[in-house]
N, C-alpha and C positions, 0 to 999 in steps of 0.2 A: 504494500500500500504506500502511496506517496505521502508526503508530509501533510498536505492539507486534508487528505482522507483520515490520517491519524489524528489530526487536531479535531476533526469533526467527530471521530469515534470516541474520543476521551470526553467524559462528562462526569458530573458529581453524582455518583450512584448513592442512593439513600435507602436501598433495599437489597441486602446481600443474601445469598444462598448460604446459610449456616452449615449445610451438609457438604459443601465443596470447599476444599482448601487449595490455595495456590501452592505450587511445588517450591521446595527449597531452591531449586535451580532458577525458577522464575523470579523469586524474591532477590536472589543474589544478582541476577541480571539487572533488575531495577536499581539495586544499590550501586552496581558498577556504573550504570548510566549517570546516576547522581554524583558519583565520585569523579567522573570525567567532566562534569559541568564546570564552566569557567567561574572563577571567583577573583575578586580584587587581589592583585599581587599573588595569585595562587595560594591564598591563605587558607582556604577551605575552613572557615570559622564555624564549623558545625559538627555535630555527632549524630549518628542515626542509631536509635535503640529500637530493635525489632522485637515485637511481642507476638506470641501465638499461644494457643492453649489456655490454660487457667490464668496465667499472668496477663494475657490479652483481655480476658473477661474482667479481671480486677481493674485493669487500666481503663477499660470501656466504662466502668462504673464512675469514672472521673470525668466523663464527657458531657455531663448535663443533659440537655435535650437531644444530644446526638447519640442516644442509646442504640439507634439502628446499627451503629458501628460494632456492636457486640456480635452481630452475625457475619462481619467481615472475617476472613481467615487470619489476617495479620493487621497489626497497627504499627506504623513506623512513626516514632516520636523523634522530632528534629529539635535538638537543643543547640544553643549558642555556645561557641567556644571562643577563646581569645584569638585576636588577629596575630599575624606575624608582624614584625617590627615595621616593615615598609607599609603594609596596609593600615597599621595603627597610626603612623605618622600622616599618611594620606587622608585618613578619616578626620583627624584633628585639623589639618590644614584646610580641607574642603568643607568641614562641618557636615559630613554625610556619613550615615551609619551604613557602611558597605555590608556589614554582616546580614542585615535584613534583606538587602538586595540579593546577596549571594545565596541565602537560604531559599528565597523565592525561585531563583534560577534552578537550584538543585531539586526543589520540589517539582518544578515543571518537568525537568528531565526524568525524574523518577516516575511521575504519573504518565508521561508519554511512553516511557518504556513499558509500563504496565499495560497500557492500551495496545501497544504493539504485540504483547504476549496474550492478548484477549482477556486481560484482567480488568476489573473495574476498580475505581478509586474515588475517594472523596477527601478533599483537603479541609481540615477542621481547625478553626481558630478559637473555638469556645470550649474551654475545659478548665478543670480545677488544677491549676499549675502546682500548687503546694502539695496536694495529695499525690499527683503523678510523680513529682520529684521524690517524695518520701517513698512511694511504692517501688520506684525503679532505681533509686540511688543516684539520681541525676543531680549534678551540682550546678550546671549552667542553666540560664533561662530557657524554658521550653517555648518555642516559637510556633510550631505547627505539629499537628498529629494527622497522619494520612492513613485512612482505612483502605485496605486492599483486599480484594477477593473476587468472587464471581457474583454477578448480579442475580437476583432471584428470577425465576421463570416469569416471563412476561415483561420484564424491565428491559428497556433498550434506550439508547441515546435518542433524545428528542431533537427536532430541528433547533439549531441554536438561534436564539433571538439576540442579535447584536445591533449596535448603532450602525448606521450607514457609514461607509468608509470616509465620506467627506466630513463627517462630524468628528472623526478621531485622527485623521491624517491630513497633513499638508505636504505637498511636493513643491519645492522651490527649485526653479531652474535658472 
């Protein structure tokens, strides 16, 4: 599938098939795609904590109204790590938090790799960070949780409703 087809296939799944689990190989493939994502000064200021089985169920209990993620086969928790020295200096000089940008890019790579493997995903930003950190022994700020698995029967990507191109892009020549 070409890239635009992949982008159309990837959607925020909110109903997973709890009886089907993603394979270890598929999860590792998604993590490798995230590892290869670009980051400021190649700092890779993030850590991925992958949960499955009972620990995934416990982690899902920290997701508030996103309880549907309990049926996903895996949760990937993305926490923030320190910059390397050059990214840290650049961040201070430019007054930009590159870590948040880098985490977003890595999350996009991970979820698109999942879509390529016919897995479904949902990026979650609503969770009880304190409880998740305690449960998983994570020291850095938790920025995102990604639910990964197979969609329940009857669930499929819907046609994407997006703003027209002229509202979001300008081409200057």
